[in-house]
N, CA, C and O atoms as a GROMACS GRO file, in nm:
protein
  388
    1UNK      N    1  14.200   7.383   9.538
    1UNK     CA    2  14.044   7.315   9.557
    1UNK      C    3  14.038   7.345   9.677
    1UNK      O    4  13.924   7.381   9.707
    2UNK      N    5  14.109   7.346   9.760
    2UNK     CA    6  14.056   7.383   9.927
    2UNK      C    7  14.021   7.504   9.909
    2UNK      O    8  13.928   7.518   9.989
    3UNK      N    9  14.035   7.592   9.861
    3UNK     CA   10  14.015   7.754   9.867
    3UNK      C   11  13.847   7.682   9.796
    3UNK      O   12  13.782   7.657   9.898
    4UNK      N   13  13.800   7.661   9.730
    4UNK     CA   14  13.707   7.625   9.645
    4UNK      C   15  13.620   7.564   9.813
    4UNK      O   16  13.578   7.643   9.898
    5UNK      N   17  13.613   7.436   9.822
    5UNK     CA   18  13.615   7.377   9.906
    5UNK      C   19  13.534   7.466  10.076
    5UNK      O   20  13.424   7.449  10.130
    6UNK      N   21  13.638   7.544  10.104
    6UNK     CA   22  13.634   7.618  10.208
    6UNK      C   23  13.527   7.738  10.171
    6UNK      O   24  13.453   7.782  10.258
    7UNK      N   25  13.525   7.780  10.055
    7UNK     CA   26  13.432   7.911  10.036
    7UNK      C   27  13.302   7.862  10.043
    7UNK      O   28  13.224   7.918  10.120
    8UNK      N   29  13.256   7.743   9.958
    8UNK     CA   30  13.144   7.663   9.938
    8UNK      C   31  13.021   7.595  10.071
    8UNK      O   32  12.900   7.571  10.073
    9UNK      N   33  13.169   7.581  10.197
    9UNK     CA   34  13.115   7.537  10.333
    9UNK      C   35  13.076   7.689  10.415
    9UNK      O   36  12.991   7.708  10.502
   10UNK      N   37  13.160   7.773  10.360
   10UNK     CA   38  13.132   7.913  10.429
   10UNK      C   39  13.000   7.941  10.349
   10UNK      O   40  12.901   7.954  10.421
   11UNK      N   41  12.985   7.951  10.244
   11UNK     CA   42  12.830   7.971  10.184
   11UNK      C   43  12.727   7.888  10.229
   11UNK      O   44  12.613   7.923  10.200
   12UNK      N   45  12.743   7.787  10.292
   12UNK     CA   46  12.599   7.692  10.322
   12UNK      C   47  12.617   7.699  10.485
   12UNK      O   48  12.527   7.656  10.557
   13UNK      N   49  12.728   7.751  10.537
   13UNK     CA   50  12.674   7.760  10.722
   13UNK      C   51  12.591   7.890  10.736
   13UNK      O   52  12.511   7.897  10.829
   14UNK      N   53  12.608   8.010  10.635
   14UNK     CA   54  12.547   8.114  10.600
   14UNK      C   55  12.448   8.116  10.566
   14UNK      O   56  12.361   8.158  10.642
   15UNK      N   57  12.418   8.076  10.450
   15UNK     CA   58  12.293   8.032  10.411
   15UNK      C   59  12.159   7.946  10.553
   15UNK      O   60  12.055   7.990  10.602
   16UNK      N   61  12.240   7.804  10.575
   16UNK     CA   62  12.195   7.771  10.704
   16UNK      C   63  12.152   7.848  10.789
   16UNK      O   64  12.035   7.855  10.825
   17UNK      N   65  12.226   7.902  10.822
   17UNK     CA   66  12.223   8.036  10.937
   17UNK      C   67  12.105   8.118  10.912
   17UNK      O   68  12.026   8.127  11.006
   18UNK      N   69  12.074   8.182  10.801
   18UNK     CA   70  11.956   8.249  10.730
   18UNK      C   71  11.862   8.209  10.732
   18UNK      O   72  11.770   8.274  10.781
   19UNK      N   73  11.841   8.077  10.675
   19UNK     CA   74  11.733   8.041  10.701
   19UNK      C   75  11.694   7.971  10.832
   19UNK      O   76  11.574   7.959  10.853
   20UNK      N   77  11.794   7.916  10.934
   20UNK     CA   78  11.722   7.871  11.064
   20UNK      C   79  11.677   7.974  11.157
   20UNK      O   80  11.638   7.944  11.270
   21UNK      N   81  11.682   8.107  11.112
   21UNK     CA   82  11.724   8.238  11.158
   21UNK      C   83  11.520   8.283  11.115
   21UNK      O   84  11.424   8.312  11.185
   22UNK      N   85  11.543   8.264  10.968
   22UNK     CA   86  11.359   8.298  10.912
   22UNK      C   87  11.305   8.187  10.960
   22UNK      O   88  11.195   8.205  11.014
   23UNK      N   89  11.345   8.080  10.960
   23UNK     CA   90  11.271   7.951  11.051
   23UNK      C   91  11.194   7.987  11.187
   23UNK      O   92  11.077   7.960  11.214
   24UNK      N   93  11.261   8.035  11.244
   24UNK     CA   94  11.178   8.080  11.377
   24UNK      C   95  11.136   8.242  11.376
   24UNK      O   96  11.102   8.278  11.489
   25UNK      N   97  11.132   8.318  11.304
   25UNK     CA   98  11.084   8.457  11.262
   25UNK      C   99  10.947   8.368  11.182
   25UNK      O  100  10.846   8.402  11.243
   26UNK      N  101  10.925   8.307  11.114
   26UNK     CA  102  10.786   8.266  11.019
   26UNK      C  103  10.694   8.216  11.191
   26UNK      O  104  10.577   8.252  11.204
   27UNK      N  105  10.757   8.142  11.295
   27UNK     CA  106  10.714   8.042  11.411
   27UNK      C  107  10.708   8.129  11.497
   27UNK      O  108  10.624   8.086  11.577
   28UNK      N  109  10.754   8.250  11.542
   28UNK     CA  110  10.706   8.363  11.553
   28UNK      C  111  10.582   8.438  11.503
   28UNK      O  112  10.498   8.460  11.590
   29UNK      N  113  10.566   8.464  11.425
   29UNK     CA  114  10.469   8.516  11.348
   29UNK      C  115  10.347   8.451  11.322
   29UNK      O  116  10.250   8.505  11.269
   30UNK      N  117  10.355   8.304  11.368
   30UNK     CA  118  10.257   8.237  11.389
   30UNK      C  119  10.205   8.218  11.530
   30UNK      O  120  10.089   8.182  11.553
   31UNK      N  121  10.287   8.242  11.615
   31UNK     CA  122  10.194   8.274  11.734
   31UNK      C  123  10.188   8.398  11.774
   31UNK      O  124  10.126   8.406  11.881
   32UNK      N  125  10.241   8.543  11.716
   32UNK     CA  126  10.172   8.623  11.736
   32UNK      C  127  10.015   8.624  11.716
   32UNK      O  128   9.928   8.668  11.792
   33UNK      N  129  10.000   8.545  11.559
   33UNK     CA  130   9.833   8.525  11.502
   33UNK      C  131   9.757   8.503  11.608
   33UNK      O  132   9.649   8.560  11.620
   34UNK      N  133   9.797   8.429  11.689
   34UNK     CA  134   9.704   8.378  11.779
   34UNK      C  135   9.662   8.422  11.928
   34UNK      O  136   9.563   8.394  11.995
   35UNK      N  137   9.776   8.502  11.954
   35UNK     CA  138   9.765   8.650  12.076
   35UNK      C  139   9.726   8.716  12.021
   35UNK      O  140   9.610   8.717  12.062
   36UNK      N  141   9.735   8.806  11.923
   36UNK     CA  142   9.687   8.952  11.859
   36UNK      C  143   9.764   9.044  11.941
   36UNK      O  144   9.710   9.110  12.029
   37UNK      N  145   9.909   9.052  11.910
   37UNK     CA  146  10.000   9.159  12.012
   37UNK      C  147   9.930   9.282  11.941
   37UNK      O  148   9.857   9.295  11.843
   38UNK      N  149   9.997   9.380  12.055
   38UNK     CA  150   9.974   9.531  11.979
   38UNK      C  151  10.031   9.579  11.833
   38UNK      O  152  10.154   9.583  11.831
   39UNK      N  153   9.990   9.604  11.755
   39UNK     CA  154  10.015   9.599  11.576
   39UNK      C  155  10.116   9.748  11.576
   39UNK      O  156  10.170   9.792  11.475
   40UNK      N  157  10.123   9.800  11.696
   40UNK     CA  158  10.230   9.893  11.656
   40UNK      C  159  10.322   9.905  11.714
   40UNK      O  160  10.380  10.013  11.730
   41UNK      N  161  10.361   9.786  11.763
   41UNK     CA  162  10.487   9.745  11.835
   41UNK      C  163  10.607   9.714  11.756
   41UNK      O  164  10.591   9.633  11.665
   42UNK      N  165  10.730   9.765  11.775
   42UNK     CA  166  10.840   9.765  11.668
   42UNK      C  167  10.809   9.650  11.643
   42UNK      O  168  10.722   9.629  11.558
   43UNK      N  169  10.875   9.541  11.713
   43UNK     CA  170  10.885   9.439  11.718
   43UNK      C  171  10.789   9.348  11.613
   43UNK      O  172  10.826   9.280  11.517
   44UNK      N  173  10.657   9.370  11.663
   44UNK     CA  174  10.576   9.298  11.568
   44UNK      C  175  10.536   9.336  11.470
   44UNK      O  176  10.476   9.271  11.385
   45UNK      N  177  10.570   9.475  11.468
   45UNK     CA  178  10.562   9.534  11.270
   45UNK      C  179  10.687   9.440  11.202
   45UNK      O  180  10.681   9.381  11.094
   46UNK      N  181  10.781   9.444  11.277
   46UNK     CA  182  10.918   9.381  11.197
   46UNK      C  183  10.868   9.259  11.142
   46UNK      O  184  10.866   9.242  11.020
   47UNK      N  185  10.818   9.154  11.241
   47UNK     CA  186  10.832   9.031  11.213
   47UNK      C  187  10.724   9.021  11.111
   47UNK      O  188  10.750   8.940  11.022
   48UNK      N  189  10.577   9.101  11.098
   48UNK     CA  190  10.500   9.109  10.998
   48UNK      C  191  10.559   9.152  10.877
   48UNK      O  192  10.531   9.091  10.773
   49UNK      N  193  10.645   9.259  10.875
   49UNK     CA  194  10.709   9.272  10.710
   49UNK      C  195  10.799   9.174  10.670
   49UNK      O  196  10.835   9.158  10.553
   50UNK      N  197  10.845   9.095  10.785
   50UNK     CA  198  10.930   9.023  10.690
   50UNK      C  199  10.880   8.872  10.673
   50UNK      O  200  10.942   8.781  10.618
   51UNK      N  201  10.775   8.867  10.722
   51UNK     CA  202  10.692   8.731  10.650
   51UNK      C  203  10.563   8.749  10.574
   51UNK      O  204  10.522   8.655  10.506
   52UNK      N  205  10.472   8.903  10.584
   52UNK     CA  206  10.353   8.908  10.540
   52UNK      C  207  10.392   8.895  10.355
   52UNK      O  208  10.299   8.870  10.278
   53UNK      N  209  10.491   8.908  10.318
   53UNK     CA  210  10.533   8.928  10.179
   53UNK      C  211  10.516   8.811  10.129
   53UNK      O  212  10.442   8.773  10.038
   54UNK      N  213  10.641   8.718  10.237
   54UNK     CA  214  10.627   8.556  10.160
   54UNK      C  215  10.505   8.498  10.167
   54UNK      O  216  10.458   8.415  10.089
   55UNK      N  217  10.447   8.554  10.280
   55UNK     CA  218  10.263   8.438  10.276
   55UNK      C  219  10.198   8.488  10.178
   55UNK      O  220  10.138   8.401  10.115
   56UNK      N  221  10.180   8.619  10.127
   56UNK     CA  222  10.119   8.666  10.041
   56UNK      C  223  10.139   8.574   9.908
   56UNK      O  224  10.060   8.496   9.854
   57UNK      N  225  10.251   8.605   9.879
   57UNK     CA  226  10.294   8.537   9.738
   57UNK      C  227  10.265   8.366   9.733
   57UNK      O  228  10.257   8.307   9.625
   58UNK      N  229  10.251   8.300   9.856
   58UNK     CA  230  10.225   8.186   9.866
   58UNK      C  231  10.100   8.148   9.890
   58UNK      O  232  10.058   8.033   9.887
   59UNK      N  233  10.023   8.277   9.924
   59UNK     CA  234   9.840   8.257   9.912
   59UNK      C  235   9.795   8.264   9.767
   59UNK      O  236   9.705   8.206   9.706
   60UNK      N  237   9.908   8.375   9.720
   60UNK     CA  238   9.844   8.393   9.566
   60UNK      C  239   9.898   8.270   9.482
   60UNK      O  240   9.830   8.217   9.394
   61UNK      N  241  10.024   8.230   9.515
   61UNK     CA  242  10.000   8.115   9.425
   61UNK      C  243   9.965   7.947   9.460
   61UNK      O  244   9.995   7.851   9.389
   62UNK      N  245   9.914   7.946   9.550
   62UNK     CA  246   9.852   7.872   9.573
   62UNK      C  247   9.729   7.881   9.710
   62UNK      O  248   9.742   7.883   9.833
   63UNK      N  249   9.617   7.885   9.623
   63UNK     CA  250   9.469   7.982   9.704
   63UNK      C  251   9.442   7.842   9.771
   63UNK      O  252   9.336   7.847   9.833
   64UNK      N  253   9.484   7.757   9.776
   64UNK     CA  254   9.387   7.609   9.885
   64UNK      C  255   9.486   7.630  10.026
   64UNK      O  256   9.497   7.545  10.114
   65UNK      N  257   9.546   7.743  10.025
   65UNK     CA  258   9.645   7.731  10.171
   65UNK      C  259   9.544   7.777  10.299
   65UNK      O  260   9.561   7.741  10.416
   66UNK      N  261   9.457   7.845  10.261
   66UNK     CA  262   9.366   7.951  10.364
   66UNK      C  263   9.243   7.887  10.330
   66UNK      O  264   9.172   7.938  10.243
   67UNK      N  265   9.195   7.738  10.410
   67UNK     CA  266   9.074   7.638  10.471
   67UNK      C  267   9.029   7.667  10.598
   67UNK      O  268   9.098   7.657  10.700
   68UNK      N  269   8.918   7.700  10.591
   68UNK     CA  270   8.790   7.672  10.681
   68UNK      C  271   8.876   7.782  10.777
   68UNK      O  272   8.865   7.768  10.899
   69UNK      N  273   8.951   7.878  10.732
   69UNK     CA  274   8.923   8.000  10.836
   69UNK      C  275   9.109   7.976  10.924
   69UNK      O  276   9.162   8.063  10.994
   70UNK      N  277   9.175   7.830  10.888
   70UNK     CA  278   9.340   7.832  10.840
   70UNK      C  279   9.417   7.888  10.764
   70UNK      O  280   9.397   7.883  10.642
   71UNK      N  281   9.499   7.939  10.805
   71UNK     CA  282   9.584   7.956  10.680
   71UNK      C  283   9.714   7.938  10.694
   71UNK      O  284   9.807   7.993  10.753
   72UNK      N  285   9.692   7.825  10.610
   72UNK     CA  286   9.824   7.716  10.588
   72UNK      C  287   9.980   7.775  10.497
   72UNK      O  288  10.066   7.707  10.440
   73UNK      N  289   9.973   7.888  10.509
   73UNK     CA  290  10.101   7.938  10.394
   73UNK      C  291  10.202   7.976  10.506
   73UNK      O  292  10.301   8.039  10.468
   74UNK      N  293  10.193   7.942  10.660
   74UNK     CA  294  10.345   7.925  10.732
   74UNK      C  295  10.367   7.787  10.700
   74UNK      O  296  10.481   7.750  10.671
   75UNK      N  297  10.297   7.727  10.701
   75UNK     CA  298  10.322   7.554  10.669
   75UNK      C  299  10.392   7.546  10.529
   75UNK      O  300  10.486   7.470  10.507
   76UNK      N  301  10.337   7.632  10.436
   76UNK     CA  302  10.436   7.580  10.342
   76UNK      C  303  10.566   7.658  10.359
   76UNK      O  304  10.656   7.584  10.320
   77UNK      N  305  10.603   7.744  10.389
   77UNK     CA  306  10.718   7.834  10.434
   77UNK      C  307  10.799   7.719  10.500
   77UNK      O  308  10.897   7.659  10.454
   78UNK      N  309  10.747   7.706  10.598
   78UNK     CA  310  10.865   7.577  10.703
   78UNK      C  311  10.899   7.482  10.636
   78UNK      O  312  11.020   7.475  10.617
   79UNK      N  313  10.837   7.403  10.593
   79UNK     CA  314  10.862   7.324  10.462
   79UNK      C  315  10.939   7.323  10.381
   79UNK      O  316  11.017   7.232  10.352
   80UNK      N  317  10.918   7.483  10.308
   80UNK     CA  318  11.025   7.504  10.198
   80UNK      C  319  11.162   7.537  10.272
   80UNK      O  320  11.266   7.505  10.214
   81UNK      N  321  11.167   7.583  10.367
   81UNK     CA  322  11.285   7.637  10.438
   81UNK      C  323  11.354   7.500  10.452
   81UNK      O  324  11.465   7.476  10.405
   82UNK      N  325  11.249   7.381  10.545
   82UNK     CA  326  11.333   7.241  10.560
   82UNK      C  327  11.404   7.167  10.456
   82UNK      O  328  11.497   7.091  10.485
   83UNK      N  329  11.355   7.189  10.312
   83UNK     CA  330  11.357   7.134  10.224
   83UNK      C  331  11.490   7.188  10.146
   83UNK      O  332  11.571   7.114  10.092
   84UNK      N  333  11.498   7.333  10.150
   84UNK     CA  334  11.609   7.383  10.101
   84UNK      C  335  11.744   7.348  10.206
   84UNK      O  336  11.842   7.284  10.167
   85UNK      N  337  11.730   7.402  10.344
   85UNK     CA  338  11.831   7.311  10.417
   85UNK      C  339  11.877   7.171  10.434
   85UNK      O  340  11.984   7.146  10.489
   86UNK      N  341  11.794   7.076  10.388
   86UNK     CA  342  11.809   6.933  10.368
   86UNK      C  343  11.901   6.945  10.229
   86UNK      O  344  12.020   6.916  10.231
   87UNK      N  345  11.842   6.984  10.125
   87UNK     CA  346  11.850   7.015  10.019
   87UNK      C  347  12.024   7.023  10.008
   87UNK      O  348  12.104   6.951   9.948
   88UNK      N  349  12.046   7.154  10.100
   88UNK     CA  350  12.200   7.196  10.099
   88UNK      C  351  12.290   7.119  10.137
   88UNK      O  352  12.394   7.092  10.076
   89UNK      N  353  12.250   7.073  10.261
   89UNK     CA  354  12.283   6.981  10.377
   89UNK      C  355  12.390   6.840  10.275
   89UNK      O  356  12.508   6.818  10.251
   90UNK      N  357  12.242   6.773  10.243
   90UNK     CA  358  12.307   6.653  10.120
   90UNK      C  359  12.425   6.736   9.962
   90UNK      O  360  12.502   6.662   9.901
   91UNK      N  361  12.418   6.833   9.938
   91UNK     CA  362  12.467   6.882   9.881
   91UNK      C  363  12.615   6.902   9.882
   91UNK      O  364  12.705   6.883   9.799
   92UNK      N  365  12.611   6.947  10.001
   92UNK     CA  366  12.765   7.011  10.044
   92UNK      C  367  12.829   6.877  10.106
   92UNK      O  368  12.952   6.876  10.116
   93UNK      N  369  12.755   6.760  10.150
   93UNK     CA  370  12.805   6.660  10.233
   93UNK      C  371  12.880   6.546  10.054
   93UNK      O  372  12.983   6.481  10.037
   94UNK      N  373  12.767   6.575   9.969
   94UNK     CA  374  12.849   6.518   9.796
   94UNK      C  375  12.962   6.592   9.813
   94UNK      O  376  13.056   6.530   9.862
   95UNK      N  377  12.975   6.683   9.793
   95UNK     CA  378  13.085   6.809   9.742
   95UNK      C  379  13.195   6.799   9.792
   95UNK      O  380  13.286   6.836   9.717
   96UNK      N  381  13.236   6.755   9.918
   96UNK     CA  382  13.338   6.747  10.024
   96UNK      C  383  13.373   6.640  10.003
   96UNK      O  384  13.484   6.624  10.054
   97UNK      N  385  13.301   6.464   9.905
   97UNK     CA  386  13.390   6.388   9.937
   97UNK      C  387  13.423   6.346   9.776
   97UNK      O  388  13.512   6.265   9.750
   0.00000   0.00000   0.00000
């Protein structure tokens, strides 16, 4: 049984790290939308290519995320990331005991 708990702990930490990294990518995308950087910059293109497909699906699924010229799809993504992180943390704490 210690092998399975170690495996679950490793999967949890990797998933939490990936979700935290994506959280910061979403934040960077929001900041970039405020300053309007060079669209040909490879970093800008990378961040947009990582976030726009997810934002598009949120906009398509929840059409009210774009209100008065403000796009709330990044906010929905951040809430989703935090929900999954808290859910996984609670799941791991219950599995360890």
